[in-house]
C-alpha positions as CSV (number, residue, x, y, z in Angstrom):
1,M,0.0,0.0,0.0
2,S,1.4,3.5,-0.9
3,D,2.2,5.8,2.0
4,N,-0.6,8.2,1.1
5,K,-3.1,5.5,1.7
6,K,-1.7,4.6,5.1
7,G,-2.8,6.4,8.2
8,L,-2.8,6.5,12.0
9,F,-5.1,3.4,12.2
10,A,-4.6,1.9,8.8
11,R,-2.5,-1.3,8.3
12,D,-0.6,-2.2,5.1
13,D,-3.3,-4.8,4.3
14,G,-5.9,-2.1,4.1
15,R,-7.6,-2.8,7.5
16,N,-8.7,0.2,9.5
17,L,-8.4,-0.6,13.2
18,M,-9.8,2.6,14.7
19,F,-12.7,0.8,16.5
20,T,-10.3,-1.7,18.0
21,F,-8.0,1.2,19.1
22,I,-11.0,2.9,20.9
23,L,-12.0,-0.3,22.6
24,V,-8.4,-0.9,23.9
25,S,-8.1,2.7,24.9
26,S,-11.0,2.2,27.4
27,L,-8.6,-0.1,29.3
28,F,-6.2,2.9,29.7
29,L,-9.0,4.9,31.2
30,L,-9.7,2.1,33.7
31,W,-6.2,1.7,35.1
32,G,-5.8,5.5,35.1
33,V,-8.7,5.7,37.6
34,C,-7.2,2.9,39.7
35,N,-3.8,4.4,39.8
36,G,-5.2,7.9,40.5
37,M,-7.0,6.5,43.6
38,I,-3.8,4.9,44.8
39,D,-1.9,8.2,44.7
40,V,-4.1,9.8,47.3
41,M,-4.3,6.8,49.6
42,D,-1.0,7.3,51.5
43,K,-2.1,10.3,53.5
44,H,-5.3,8.5,54.5
45,F,-3.4,5.6,56.1
46,Q,-0.8,8.0,57.6
47,E,-3.6,9.6,59.7
48,E,-5.9,6.7,60.2
49,L,-3.1,4.2,61.3
50,S,-0.5,6.7,62.5
51,L,2.1,5.7,59.9
52,S,5.2,7.6,58.8
53,K,5.6,8.6,55.2
54,A,8.0,5.7,54.6
55,Q,5.6,3.3,56.1
56,S,2.6,4.5,54.1
57,A,4.7,3.9,51.0
58,W,3.9,0.2,51.5
59,V,0.7,1.1,49.5
60,Q,2.9,1.8,46.4
61,F,5.0,-1.3,47.2
62,A,1.9,-3.6,47.2
63,H,0.6,-1.9,44.0
64,Y,3.8,-2.3,42.0
65,L,4.6,-5.7,43.5
66,G,1.5,-7.0,41.6
67,Y,3.1,-5.6,38.4
68,F,6.4,-7.3,39.2
69,L,4.9,-10.7,40.0
70,M,2.5,-10.9,37.0
71,S,4.4,-9.3,34.1
72,L,6.0,-12.4,32.8
73,P,2.9,-14.6,33.2
74,A,0.9,-11.9,31.4
75,G,3.4,-11.8,28.6
76,W,3.4,-15.6,28.3
77,L,-0.4,-15.7,28.2
78,A,-0.5,-13.0,25.5
79,S,2.1,-14.9,23.4
80,K,0.3,-18.3,23.8
81,F,-3.4,-17.3,23.6
82,G,-3.4,-13.9,22.0
83,Y,-4.3,-10.4,23.1
84,K,-8.0,-11.0,23.7
85,A,-7.5,-13.8,26.3
86,G,-4.9,-11.8,28.2
87,I,-7.2,-8.8,28.4
88,I,-10.2,-10.8,29.6
89,A,-8.0,-12.5,32.2
90,G,-6.8,-9.2,33.5
91,L,-10.3,-7.7,33.8
92,L,-11.5,-10.6,35.8
93,I,-8.6,-10.4,38.2
94,V,-9.3,-6.7,38.7
95,A,-12.9,-7.5,39.5
96,A,-11.7,-10.0,42.2
97,G,-9.5,-7.4,43.8
98,G,-12.2,-4.8,43.8
99,F,-14.7,-7.1,45.6
100,W,-12.0,-8.0,48.2
101,F,-12.3,-4.4,49.6
102,I,-15.7,-5.4,51.1
103,P,-14.2,-7.9,53.6
104,A,-11.1,-5.6,54.0
105,T,-13.5,-2.9,55.2
106,H,-15.1,-5.3,57.7
107,I,-11.6,-6.3,59.0
108,N,-10.8,-2.6,59.4
109,A,-14.0,-2.0,61.4
110,L,-12.8,-4.6,64.0
111,V,-9.8,-2.4,64.8
112,H,-12.1,0.0,66.7
113,E,-13.5,-2.9,68.6
114,G,-10.0,-4.0,69.6
115,A,-10.5,-7.4,67.8
116,V,-7.6,-6.9,65.3
117,S,-4.6,-4.7,65.1
118,P,-4.2,-1.7,62.8
119,T,-1.4,-3.6,61.0
120,T,-3.8,-6.5,60.2
121,A,-6.3,-4.0,58.7
122,F,-3.6,-2.3,56.7
123,V,-2.4,-5.6,55.3
124,A,-6.0,-6.5,54.3
125,F,-6.2,-3.3,52.2
126,L,-2.8,-3.9,50.8
127,A,-3.9,-7.3,49.6
128,G,-6.7,-5.8,47.6
129,V,-4.4,-3.2,46.1
130,C,-1.9,-6.0,45.1
131,V,-4.6,-8.2,43.5
132,I,-6.0,-5.3,41.5
133,A,-2.5,-4.5,40.3
134,T,-1.9,-8.0,39.1
135,G,-5.0,-7.7,36.9
136,L,-3.8,-4.3,35.7
137,T,-0.5,-5.9,34.8
138,F,-2.2,-8.1,32.2
139,L,-3.9,-5.1,30.7
140,E,-0.8,-2.9,30.6
141,T,1.4,-5.7,29.3
142,I,-1.0,-6.4,26.4
143,A,-2.6,-3.0,25.7
144,N,0.6,-0.9,25.5
145,P,2.3,-2.9,22.7
146,Y,-1.0,-3.6,21.0
147,T,-1.6,0.1,20.4
148,T,1.7,0.3,18.5
149,V,0.6,-2.2,15.9
150,L,-2.9,-0.8,15.2
151,G,-1.8,1.2,12.2
152,D,1.1,2.6,10.3
153,Q,4.4,1.9,12.1
154,R,5.5,5.5,11.7
155,Y,2.8,6.6,14.2
156,A,3.4,3.9,16.8
157,A,4.6,6.5,19.4
158,T,1.7,8.8,18.5
159,R,-0.9,6.0,19.0
160,I,0.4,4.8,22.3
161,N,0.5,8.4,23.6
162,L,-3.1,9.0,22.4
163,A,-4.2,5.9,24.2
164,Q,-2.3,7.0,27.3
165,S,-4.2,10.2,27.1
166,C,-7.2,8.2,28.1
167,N,-5.1,7.0,31.0
168,G,-4.6,10.6,31.8
169,V,-8.3,11.3,32.0
170,G,-8.7,8.4,34.4
171,W,-5.9,9.6,36.5
172,I,-7.6,13.0,36.8
173,C,-10.8,11.4,38.0
174,G,-9.0,9.0,40.4
175,P,-7.8,11.6,43.0
176,I,-11.2,13.3,43.0
177,I,-12.9,10.0,43.6
178,G,-10.3,9.1,46.2
179,G,-10.6,12.4,48.0
180,L,-14.4,12.0,48.1
181,F,-14.4,8.6,49.7
182,F,-11.0,8.4,51.5
183,Y,-11.3,11.8,53.2
184,S,-15.0,12.0,53.8
185,K,-16.4,13.3,57.2
186,D,-19.6,13.0,59.0
187,A,-21.7,15.8,60.4
188,M,-19.5,16.0,63.5
189,G,-16.4,16.4,61.4
190,R,-15.1,12.9,62.2
191,S,-13.4,10.9,59.4
192,T,-15.5,8.2,57.7
193,G,-12.9,7.3,55.1
194,S,-12.2,3.9,56.4
195,Q,-15.9,3.0,56.1
196,T,-16.4,4.3,52.6
197,L,-13.1,3.4,51.0
198,Y,-14.5,0.2,49.5
199,I,-17.2,1.9,47.4
200,P,-15.1,3.1,44.4
201,Y,-13.4,-0.3,44.2
202,V,-16.6,-2.3,44.2
203,T,-17.8,0.0,41.5
204,V,-14.7,-0.7,39.4
205,A,-15.3,-4.4,39.9
206,F,-18.8,-4.2,38.2
207,V,-17.4,-2.0,35.4
208,V,-14.6,-4.4,34.5
209,I,-17.0,-7.4,34.5
210,A,-19.1,-5.5,31.9
211,L,-15.9,-4.7,29.9
212,A,-14.9,-8.4,30.0
213,V,-18.2,-9.4,28.4
214,I,-17.7,-6.7,25.6
215,F,-14.2,-7.9,24.8
216,F,-15.4,-11.5,24.7
217,F,-17.7,-10.8,21.8
218,A,-15.5,-8.1,20.1
219,N,-13.1,-8.5,17.2
220,V,-9.6,-8.2,18.6
221,P,-7.2,-9.4,15.9
222,D,-3.8,-10.8,16.9
223,I,-1.4,-8.8,14.8
224,K,2.3,-9.8,14.2
225,T,4.7,-6.8,14.3
226,E,7.7,-6.2,12.0
227,D,10.8,-8.2,12.9
228,D,13.4,-5.5,12.0
229,Y,16.2,-7.3,13.8
230,H,15.3,-10.8,12.4
231,L,15.0,-12.2,15.9
232,D,12.7,-14.9,14.5
233,D,14.9,-15.7,11.6
234,A,16.5,-19.1,11.8
235,A,18.9,-18.5,8.9
236,P,22.6,-19.2,9.4
237,G,24.7,-16.1,10.2
238,V,22.1,-14.5,12.5
239,T,24.0,-14.0,15.7
240,H,21.7,-12.3,18.2
241,T,18.4,-13.9,18.9
242,S,17.9,-12.6,22.4
243,I,15.9,-9.4,23.0
244,W,18.5,-8.6,25.7
245,A,21.2,-8.4,23.1
246,H,19.6,-5.1,21.9
247,P,20.5,-2.2,24.2
248,H,17.6,-0.1,23.0
249,F,15.4,-2.7,24.8
250,S,17.5,-3.6,27.8
251,L,18.1,0.1,28.7
252,A,14.4,0.8,28.1
253,V,13.7,-1.6,31.0
254,A,16.1,0.4,33.2
255,A,14.6,3.8,32.0
256,Q,11.1,2.6,32.7
257,F,12.2,1.5,36.2
258,F,13.5,4.9,37.0
259,Y,10.7,6.8,35.3
260,V,8.0,4.9,37.2
261,A,10.0,5.3,40.4
262,A,10.0,9.1,40.0
263,Q,6.4,9.3,39.0
264,A,5.2,7.1,41.8
265,G,7.1,9.0,44.4
266,M,5.9,12.4,43.2
267,F,2.3,11.3,42.8
268,S,2.1,9.5,46.1
269,F,3.6,12.3,48.2
270,F,1.8,15.1,46.4
271,I,-0.7,15.6,49.2
272,N,2.1,15.6,51.8
273,Y,3.9,18.3,49.8
274,M,0.9,20.5,49.3
275,T,-0.1,20.3,53.0
276,S,3.3,20.9,54.4
277,E,5.5,22.7,52.0
278,V,3.2,25.3,50.4
279,P,3.8,28.8,51.8
280,A,1.2,30.2,54.2
281,I,-2.2,31.0,52.5
282,P,-3.3,34.6,52.8
283,A,-6.4,34.9,55.0
284,S,-7.9,37.1,52.3
285,W,-8.3,33.9,50.2
286,S,-10.8,32.5,52.6
287,A,-12.8,35.7,52.5
288,A,-12.7,35.8,48.7
289,L,-13.9,32.2,48.5
290,T,-16.8,32.9,50.9
291,K,-17.8,35.9,48.7
292,L,-17.5,33.8,45.6
293,A,-19.8,31.1,47.0
294,G,-22.4,33.7,47.8
295,N,-25.4,32.4,49.8
296,S,-24.9,28.8,48.8
297,S,-24.0,26.8,51.9
298,F,-22.9,23.8,49.7
299,L,-20.5,26.0,47.7
300,Q,-19.1,27.6,50.9
301,G,-18.5,24.2,52.4
302,W,-16.9,22.8,49.3
303,L,-14.6,25.8,48.6
304,L,-13.6,26.3,52.2
305,G,-13.0,22.6,52.6
306,W,-9.9,23.1,50.5
307,F,-8.3,24.9,53.5
308,E,-7.8,24.4,57.2
309,T,-6.3,26.4,60.0
310,H,-3.3,24.9,61.7
311,R,-2.7,25.2,65.4
312,A,-0.3,28.2,64.8
313,G,-3.3,30.0,63.2
314,I,-1.8,29.6,59.7
315,L,-4.2,28.9,56.8
316,A,-3.1,25.9,54.8
317,I,-4.3,23.5,52.2
318,S,-6.3,20.6,53.6
319,N,-6.0,16.9,52.7
320,K,-9.2,17.1,50.6
321,G,-8.0,20.3,48.9
322,A,-4.7,18.7,48.1
323,S,-6.6,15.7,46.6
324,N,-8.4,18.1,44.3
325,L,-5.2,19.8,43.4
326,A,-3.7,16.4,42.5
327,S,-6.4,16.3,39.8
328,L,-5.2,19.7,38.6
329,G,-1.7,18.4,38.4
330,L,-3.1,15.5,36.3
331,V,-4.8,18.0,34.0
332,C,-1.3,19.3,33.3
333,F,-0.3,15.6,32.8
334,L,-3.2,15.1,30.3
335,V,-2.4,18.3,28.4
336,G,1.1,17.1,28.1
337,R,-0.1,13.8,26.7
338,F,-2.3,15.4,24.1
339,T,0.2,18.0,23.0
340,G,2.9,15.4,23.1
341,A,1.0,13.0,20.8
342,G,0.9,15.9,18.3
343,L,4.6,16.8,18.7
344,L,5.5,13.1,18.2
345,R,4.1,13.3,14.7
346,R,6.5,16.1,13.9
347,F,9.6,15.4,16.0
348,T,11.7,12.4,16.6
349,A,10.4,10.4,19.6
350,H,13.7,9.8,21.4
351,K,14.8,13.4,21.2
352,L,11.5,14.7,22.6
353,L,11.8,12.1,25.4
354,G,15.3,13.4,26.2
355,L,14.2,17.0,26.3
356,Y,11.2,16.4,28.5
357,A,13.3,14.3,31.0
358,L,15.9,17.1,31.1
359,A,13.2,19.6,31.8
360,N,12.1,17.5,34.8
361,V,15.7,17.3,36.1
362,L,15.7,21.1,36.4
363,L,12.1,21.3,37.8
364,T,12.7,18.7,40.6
365,F,16.0,20.5,41.5
366,L,14.0,23.8,41.9
367,I,11.5,22.0,44.1
368,F,14.4,20.6,46.2
369,C,15.7,24.2,46.6
370,K,12.5,25.3,48.4
371,L,11.8,28.5,46.5
372,G,8.3,29.1,47.7
373,W,5.5,29.5,45.2
374,L,8.0,28.9,42.3
375,S,8.7,25.4,43.7
376,V,5.0,24.8,43.9
377,A,4.5,25.8,40.3
378,C,7.4,23.5,39.4
379,V,5.5,20.5,40.8
380,F,2.6,21.1,38.4
381,L,5.0,21.7,35.5
382,S,6.8,18.5,36.3
383,Y,3.4,16.7,35.7
384,F,3.3,18.2,32.2
385,F,6.8,17.0,31.3
386,M,6.3,13.5,32.8
387,S,3.3,13.0,30.4
388,I,5.0,11.3,27.4
389,M,7.7,9.4,29.2
390,F,6.0,6.0,30.0
391,P,4.4,5.4,26.5
392,T,7.4,6.7,24.6
393,I,9.9,4.6,26.5
394,F,7.6,1.7,25.8
395,A,7.4,2.3,22.1
396,L,11.2,2.9,21.8
397,G,11.9,-0.2,23.8
398,I,9.9,-2.7,21.8
399,F,10.8,-1.2,18.4
400,G,11.7,-3.7,15.8
401,L,11.3,-6.8,18.0
402,G,8.7,-8.6,15.9
403,A,6.7,-11.3,17.6
404,R,8.9,-11.0,20.7
405,A,7.5,-7.6,21.4
406,K,5.0,-9.3,23.7
407,K,7.7,-10.9,25.7
408,A,9.7,-7.6,25.7
409,S,6.6,-5.8,26.8
410,A,6.3,-8.1,29.9
411,F,9.8,-7.1,31.0
412,I,9.1,-3.4,30.5
413,V,6.0,-3.6,32.6
414,M,7.9,-5.6,35.2
415,A,10.2,-2.5,35.4
416,I,7.3,-0.7,37.0
417,M,8.6,-2.3,40.2
418,G,10.6,0.9,40.5
419,G,7.4,2.4,41.7
420,A,7.5,0.0,44.7
421,L,11.0,0.7,45.8
422,L,12.0,4.3,45.2
423,P,9.0,6.0,46.9
424,K,10.2,4.3,50.2
425,L,13.6,6.0,49.7
426,M,11.8,9.3,48.9
427,G,9.7,8.9,52.0
428,Y,12.7,8.1,54.1
429,V,14.5,11.3,53.0
430,A,11.3,13.3,53.6
431,D,11.0,11.8,57.2
432,K,14.6,12.7,57.9
433,L,14.7,16.1,56.3
434,D,11.5,17.4,54.8
435,M,9.2,16.8,51.8
436,S,10.9,19.2,49.5
437,R,14.3,17.6,50.0
438,G,12.7,14.2,49.1
439,F,12.5,15.4,45.5
440,I,16.2,14.8,45.1
441,V,15.3,11.1,44.5
442,P,13.2,11.7,41.3
443,M,15.7,14.2,40.0
444,F,18.3,11.5,39.6
445,C,15.7,9.2,38.0
446,F,14.8,11.7,35.4
447,A,18.5,12.2,34.6
448,F,18.8,8.5,33.5
449,V,15.6,8.8,31.3
450,A,17.2,11.8,29.6
451,F,20.4,9.8,29.0
452,Y,18.3,7.0,27.4
453,G,16.3,9.3,25.2
454,F,19.3,11.3,23.8
455,N,21.2,8.1,23.1
456,W,18.4,5.8,21.8
457,S,19.5,6.2,18.2
458,R,22.9,4.9,19.0
459,F,21.5,2.0,21.0
460,S,19.0,0.9,18.4
461,Q,21.0,1.8,15.2
462,A,17.9,3.5,14.0
463,E,17.2,7.1,13.1
464,S,13.6,7.0,14.4
465,L,10.7,4.6,14.8
466,T,10.5,3.8,11.1
467,G,13.2,1.2,10.6
468,V,16.8,0.2,11.4
469,R,19.7,1.6,9.4
470,G,21.2,-0.7,6.8
471,S,24.5,-0.9,8.7
472,A,22.9,-1.9,11.9
473,G,25.0,-4.4,13.7
474,H,22.9,-6.4,16.1
């Protein structure tokens, strides 16, 4: 087929796969909601169970442990039974994890009766988090590489970034939902978050069951990708048959590890940063919000709920207000995804990745320096520049690996384990020093991503995501 007949969702054989792309993109929305709720859960457990920041990071550990444990089984299932089987399996596992939050909530209720310890209740919730993550692993391991083959290879990075934009929408909704149920209060002002935490997860469980039924009856073709490096070629003289022999893949695993580590740390401690590091809020803001709300008691309660007065009489951002601001940060993230998808059609993917990562090295350094409102603004800007990193690293890492892209995808998803380990280090630094100083950890992570992006062409022996150079020596 001539290039002028090929497009974003058109294959060489003439098939237009836009509907399949839209259906798969719904999965990105789903795990965006789940990840967004995880990001505002830490502060809830810090207050409910008297945990330190480093201890509350067990939430991220449980979440990303599920990814680590299930990445290879998910890749094996996709390779053996195809994309559809893996997606349905993942959805059903997510449903099981969502329903588990009902007994976890009952276990937590026994804490107040003295029947079980707070640690037992915490572990019960972590179990649900981990099970949901194992299901999401199937979806991410399969859906990410699948989007790259649903059309012209030239636009692989564009497609995965568009699909990840749906993930961004879900991530915006997640903190709002989490803030609504995790930080809810009764008429007496007492926290009811532990009693209502299960509601959004059970809702997710019903939604994914419906999605599993839709995928069961839908047409989800199993598409073989281009084998640019002849990994599946049994002809004599082909030396390298292992995906690990290709540095553009092996270093993508490392880059994804450090990127997710940085993202998980910044997302999970966002509420801590906003409630402890933001400069004192002028009292005039409270009066202005009251005036803005007019005579509506609902609006007054909602707007003023963003702030609280500390013991020293200082007006500061509340937990619920910080949860809402997390959604604003994720709006920046989503804007970055949409604009990034457009830029990737015009500029080379690996160079854009390098530039965005370098920008975040600078931004996290400015946050570390505690420069008042400038540092606060840098937090939101960092969300924008993180936006294209995960999908672009993914597309660059599996480039040219043919049928083995499914297996490679499993290892790149396994690298998400960085989100389990590094936030604990960031929390440790924050506990010892303060939350701003903790941002030194993601700064070094972004530096490695920048290194990978700027050097990808040398690692892959390719100019861009269109094919290897004729002299490529792999």
